Phi, psi and omega in degrees: 000132184279166185296323182298317179294323177296321177295317178299319179296321177295317178295322179296314179298320179294318180294320179294321179295315179298320179298315180296321178297315179294322179298319178294317178296320179297318179299318178296320178295322179298317178297317179298315181297318177299320179293317180292329179268055181293116183288350183264003177252161179291142184303320183290345179268355178291143178274081187298323180299315180294320178297315181297316178298317181294319180291320177297319178295319178298321178297315180293325177295315182294325176296315179295322179295322178297316179291325176294322179298318177297317179298317179298315179297319179295316180294319179297322179289329177291325182288325183292000000 
């Protein structure tokens, strides 16, 4: 196996690990956002700032996950 393929495999493993980490964080944020958006409380009592920060972070995570998914697919095709 040549050195280039070994480098690609290392990059692939790193990208997959980062993807899983982001996926776990996104899942936690979704649970947090659902909790913060309690439909049984009055709208004015919602912590909108915390909700907004969580949603913005979730948005950035999903953007990063999309680019990582493309990178993973490219690396997998390079290895084959």
